[in-house]
C-alpha positions as CSV (number, residue, x, y, z in Angstrom):
1,X,21.9,-2.9,2.8
2,X,19.3,-3.0,0.1
3,X,16.7,-5.7,0.3
4,X,14.0,-6.5,-2.3
5,X,11.6,-9.3,-1.3
6,X,8.8,-10.7,-3.3
7,X,5.9,-12.7,-1.9
8,X,2.5,-14.0,-2.9
9,X,3.3,-16.6,-5.5
10,X,1.8,-20.0,-5.6
11,X,-0.1,-22.6,-7.5
12,X,-3.4,-21.6,-9.0
13,X,-5.8,-23.0,-11.6
14,X,-6.3,-21.3,-15.0
15,X,-8.7,-18.5,-14.7
16,X,-7.7,-17.8,-11.1
17,X,-6.0,-14.8,-9.4
18,X,-2.9,-14.1,-7.4
19,X,-1.6,-10.9,-5.9
20,X,2.2,-10.5,-5.7
21,X,3.8,-8.1,-3.3
22,X,7.3,-6.6,-3.2
23,X,8.7,-4.9,-0.2
24,X,12.0,-3.0,-0.2
25,X,14.4,-1.5,2.3
26,X,17.6,0.4,2.0
27,X,16.8,2.2,-1.2
28,X,14.8,5.2,-2.2
29,X,11.5,3.4,-3.0
30,X,9.5,6.6,-3.5
31,X,12.1,7.9,-6.1
32,X,12.2,4.6,-8.0
33,X,10.4,3.3,-11.0
34,X,9.4,-0.2,-10.1
35,X,9.1,-3.1,-12.5
36,X,7.9,-6.7,-12.5
37,X,9.7,-9.3,-14.7
38,X,9.2,-13.0,-15.2
39,X,11.2,-15.9,-16.5
40,X,9.9,-19.2,-17.5
41,X,12.2,-22.3,-17.8
42,X,14.2,-22.1,-20.9
43,X,13.1,-18.6,-21.8
44,X,14.6,-15.2,-21.4
45,X,13.6,-12.8,-18.6
46,X,10.6,-10.8,-19.8
47,X,9.4,-7.4,-18.6
48,X,5.8,-7.6,-17.4
49,X,5.1,-4.1,-16.1
50,X,6.5,-0.8,-14.8
51,X,5.1,1.9,-12.6
52,X,6.4,5.5,-12.3
53,X,7.3,6.9,-8.9
54,X,4.0,8.8,-9.1
55,X,1.3,6.4,-10.0
56,X,-0.9,5.7,-11.9
57,X,1.4,5.9,-14.9
58,X,1.9,2.3,-15.8
59,X,3.2,0.1,-18.6
60,X,2.4,-3.5,-19.5
61,X,3.6,-6.1,-21.9
62,X,0.8,-6.8,-24.4
63,X,0.2,-10.4,-23.2
64,X,-1.0,-9.2,-19.7
65,X,-2.9,-6.0,-20.6
66,X,-6.4,-6.1,-19.2
67,X,-5.5,-9.0,-16.8
68,X,-2.6,-7.7,-14.7
69,X,-2.5,-4.5,-12.6
70,X,0.5,-3.0,-10.9
71,X,0.2,-0.5,-8.1
72,X,2.4,0.9,-5.3
73,X,2.1,2.2,-1.8
74,X,5.0,4.6,-1.3
75,X,4.2,4.9,2.4
76,X,4.8,1.2,2.8
77,X,7.6,0.8,0.3
78,X,5.6,-1.9,-1.3
79,X,4.8,-2.8,-4.9
80,X,1.9,-5.0,-6.0
81,X,0.9,-7.0,-9.0
82,X,-2.7,-8.1,-9.2
83,X,-3.0,-11.0,-11.6
84,X,-6.4,-12.1,-12.8
85,X,-7.6,-14.5,-15.4
86,X,-4.3,-16.4,-15.2
87,X,-3.2,-18.7,-18.0
88,X,-0.8,-21.6,-18.0
89,X,1.6,-19.4,-20.1
90,X,1.9,-17.0,-17.1
91,X,3.8,-19.7,-15.3
92,X,7.2,-18.3,-14.4
93,X,9.4,-17.0,-11.7
94,X,8.3,-13.4,-11.0
95,X,10.9,-10.8,-10.0
96,X,10.5,-7.3,-8.6
97,X,13.0,-4.7,-9.7
98,X,13.8,-1.1,-8.7
99,X,15.7,1.6,-10.4
100,X,16.7,3.2,-7.2
101,X,17.6,6.5,-8.8
102,X,15.1,7.2,-11.6
103,X,11.4,7.5,-11.0
104,X,10.3,7.2,-14.6
105,X,9.7,4.0,-16.6
106,X,10.2,5.7,-19.9
107,X,10.7,3.9,-23.3
108,X,13.4,1.7,-21.8
109,X,11.2,0.1,-19.2
110,X,11.5,-3.3,-20.7
111,X,15.3,-3.4,-20.4
112,X,16.6,-5.2,-17.3
113,X,19.7,-2.9,-17.3
114,X,17.4,-0.1,-16.3
115,X,17.0,-1.6,-12.8
116,X,19.7,-1.6,-10.2
117,X,18.0,-3.8,-7.5
118,X,16.4,-7.1,-7.8
119,X,14.6,-9.6,-5.6
120,X,15.1,-13.3,-5.5
121,X,11.7,-14.0,-7.2
122,X,8.5,-15.8,-6.3
123,X,7.2,-18.7,-8.3
124,X,3.8,-18.6,-10.0
125,X,2.4,-21.8,-11.4
126,X,-0.9,-21.9,-13.3
127,X,-2.4,-25.3,-13.9
128,X,-4.8,-26.3,-16.6
């Protein structure tokens, strides 16, 4: 049974930092490209980042470049998202996603259909 579990969300003031983690089981983590998505109330799900199976090849949405960093530890089947200089517009539910069968993000990394496995999400709220 595949499990994808996010953790590390919470309430933080603008300018603060959070580190999200995502642990997986039951899938080939080391062969997967791993993505982070987010969805704010009333908005569509948005791709935030993707990391190839061999890091440090990473991709980011423009709005988080220079503030967010994604990394992975294949030995621990864990994905991370370090979020610095947080803004109120970063408030959203953050989801971890795994391809399971393709280790490369590629030009389609923003598409949710690329990822076969999803977590339940962790809430990030940034106050002013």
